Steps between C-alpha positions, in 0.01 A plus 500: 500500500630846409533700823734785601770454760361509851510857630524662155279808467412691184466874453398737225830660407615800298825387335600149399848508658414664831170312513674164461758604759219597737344156459831330584584738786155454654525121481824521700344718770642831381207705363623816328315731263573498129568872522776445756657220296493716186656797676766309693588325175559835325253372245360823353642696208424562134614348172418589140629245250443448130663218306429434134249220459332558839255766622643784712507423872423739787553354846507624857716229658869515591753260650371219280821297508671633189881473498633702791170483692428279799130476420203606712454152644851476646517866602172489692607167652833641617324790671256269679754237608381247239748329274366477145665303223397481136562189292447439131565212265466405135358165609121478540541169686743652751269798555201272557690279746621799702145636515335176608772422756457842662120483500508244779622778732423844359322690225736577212529828312567451127522704181260421217379621162143604578396424142525128582286513816154371397309668785599849379326456164736736319475560122682244288852619425531724807809425707666657803764293674565736789195380694549343845267269694510288815436126468324382814399137452541185289284201410721212375199302376360780287843643415379847588625781721317782674613849400447819702487803271380857563140399565375309805401159353766234452530376143561135402758477220611181327873428531532499120351850476722618785807360323412698187451815705833454681703408192361759257754646258299812414690828538566746652464324838528121462448346846786247464337252742594732786394441861580654839599343831445682832674449835309667784727388784639853546182699438482838672340844456670747263711765671455877454841512330406226252170671425668832429756327279222331303344841433838649402548226240166576336568874509838450332343288228238763428721811516840368387435210264792357300315538167231733368241219473474474880365711783359849452704536182336182373152642565591810301641285222185287496291815468706619206483161328131427559401796285693344210365145530248556222786581259707192586242228578246327278132484598517168688839580652369837616197334658722247680735776620211700645347193664835401654548852633155485661564156654838588652367821657160380617429255783391252229866431436590448864635842589252572777386789278676822410816330371586374855474854641199411718692211654813707557297781653360252753850366563614849596225507764644181650853634462404809699410275792821297475736798463317758712516742206134600481557732201523188284123475527449826309722376218298180500186709450672683214594174331146369527387820328756430227348154478172669405680672210643165391147358505383782275777409256400133521145594405621692196712205388207265546269719291765530227536122495126440475448760227810396301566872458791720599292804592554462873877461489565873515296507822699203635824682415378811682409298807839329506674840489290613796570177687875540445494843666294377795720194548818706492358718778391202711825307470704815566299557818563140605873546445507784753317286759719188486 
C-alpha cells in the first residue's frame, strides 16, 4: 500500500526548493519557514538570459549552484547547522537505488523535469528540469512513490515516470538525476551574524553583479531588451517568451509571487527579530511593494502571450525600468543596515 513515511506532513508551499527543504526539515523536527530558508540561503537575485534557440529567461533566484556558488540548499543548511550534500549520477539505476535505500529512513529531495510528471498535466513539449520535489513514500508492489510538490496532496508517481523526470536531457536545466542528503545532528538556530551575512550576499549580487545580466543592471537590461522582442522573435517564440516571463515572475511558477520579492520581504521581518535590527522590517515592506510592481509586469506578459501580440511589451519595459529604480533604492538601504 502506498503510504507516506510515518510523521511526514505536507504543506502548501511557495517555491519548489524551499518548499521541499521545509518538508524535509519538518520531518526531522526542525520546522522553519520557507522565507527564512530562502533568505539564509541568499537565494534572491535577478537574471536575464537569452540564448539562441531558447526563449529569453527572466528569473528572480540567485545562488543556484552555478560554478563558484555553494547553492541555496547548502548555504541555508550551513546557517542552520544542517549538513547538506548534493549527489548526481549519469546512471538511472544508481539514482533509483539511492532513492529507495534512503526512503526507509527519510524523505528525499530530488531534482526533476516537471514536464515528465503526469500529475502536473503540462502541455506536451514543455520541459523545465530545475524543479525540485520531496519523495515521501514507496510501494514496492505497485512500483510507485509518493511525491510532495507545492500543493498539499501527495502524488503517486510510477518509478518509470520518475526515472524519465530525473534523467531528462532537456536544456537549459537538465536535472542530472540529482538528489540531496541532509544531516540534522548539528541543527541549531541561525545567528544574528549569519543572518546579516546572508543579507549582505544578496545585496552584493543585486548592486555589484559580475555581469550586466544580473542584479539591478540585469533588470535594466531586461527592460531594454523586452521592448525589442517583437523585432527578434517570431510569433510563437514571442508568445513563449511572454508566457515564460509571466510564469517566472508570478506565483504560478513557484516564486511566491512578485519574483520572490514577497518571500524576501517576509524574510526580512524574521531577520529583524533575529538580528534586533527593526529597520529591516521597513525594507521588507518596500520589497513587498516592489513585488506588486513585478506582478503588474507579470500580468502584462500574460496578456501579451494570450493575445500573441507585442503591444504590451512597451508597458512591460516601462515597468521593468521603474522596478529597477525601486530595487536599487531598497537594496542600497539594506546595505546601510547590515
